[in-house]
C-alpha angles and dihedrals in degrees: 000000000000140000092277091056091049091049091050094048092047093045094235137107123272088245089058091050091052091048089053089052089054094043091239116189087222090078123072120242090241092057092044090054092049094049094045090050091054090048092051094046090053097040090238118177112194118230132209093269093053092051092044093058090069099040100037084224100149105038091182129123125196119225125194124185131164098241127352091202088070109099095229093047093046091053092047094049090048092052092047094048092048094051093044090052089053087060090046093251126140123215138212117211128207125178110212106179118219102281114109095230093050092047089053092046092050092051091048091052097047091047088063089064122085100257131155095211142350131236119198113194120208143031091262086085093055092076125178101258095252128125093260096050107024126166094203091107089059094045090052093049090052089065086073106034136006114271123207123198118204112207098353141073126238115169119214144101115298092011120121123194128198112182145168119249091239097162093056091046096054091041090058094045094047091047091053091050091050094046090051089059103267113148106177113042116184114217106211120191142156099199147053093204125134091264093049091049090052090051091051090048090056091048093050094045091053091051091050093047089053092047093247125140122254104231124195093210089063093060112082129180115203139160112268095248120119097221093043092054091047092051097045091051090049092049094051096071093165091059105107118193138145099196142022132218108190127190092219135031092236090061091047092052087053087057089050090053089049091053091051091050091050094046092242121156117237122247097000096061098021130021116202131193122185133191135236097030089239131163087278089070094064098031096064127076118266096028113251129249104227142175111244108216090186102233092177091055092047091052094046092051090047094053094043090051091048094051092048090050093048088052090056097255125141114257137180118260095213127033119180117202125202121237125216132219112233108203119211135148105305095074133055101198 
């Protein structure tokens, strides 16, 4: 039983419940009596978070991301911090890494802080519901405070997900490559996260819809390091491909470096599409066609949703956001 349950049973907002807890003069005696009766009937003991909702006494949001040195994560944290500051909120940042145990430990530590809500950045937290990558630790934390997932989906009470439509984005990009005459499209990734799996699903669906085979030798996992990608593509001489769809711009730039080393013309001999539309996309030569998964938009929606929730307003639990394909010089469609 938490503040959200009490609000639902009493037919009022969570903000009203917290004001009743703090004996606010802004609530009528009749409403106070109704809410207190529901609390007594359910043996509900208010916690610090529940009281803080009404008084705005904490004004602090927790943020967890895997690694703030990652370009996407750094941008997302920056956007979140900027928007929170505009609402006069502070934030506490923890970097959890990708290992299940470390993710759980980071969440446990940040939950000991006095925070109003928690934001988890990245699809690594979405998990797959199995024993090795469970989301139970998130679901349990959401019993205490609202949890917001940026670019991933975790289903559970008091959890709110804002995510990119990655499958649709890679479906569109793969379809355009096929329709421009490309026959062997290399899918290049560095992850098996929820987001990466959605990107692969879009790639595979486009191949099926265009009556093309899904080939295992055209799916390559590699470290997200430009020189490493270049070298591994050069070493695999038997790997035959005429285009690349990468799940990150760093991987795509590695493919550009490979083309230069092989003396291939871009995009005539090799089309390349990256992902994230990061600084990498405009720093390489030729400039990289990339899918913009709109991290700033995801973060803005997350914070707007959070502030509405903390004010007792009804909000959506899942919000999908469209990506866009930014065409530059590495494609000819």
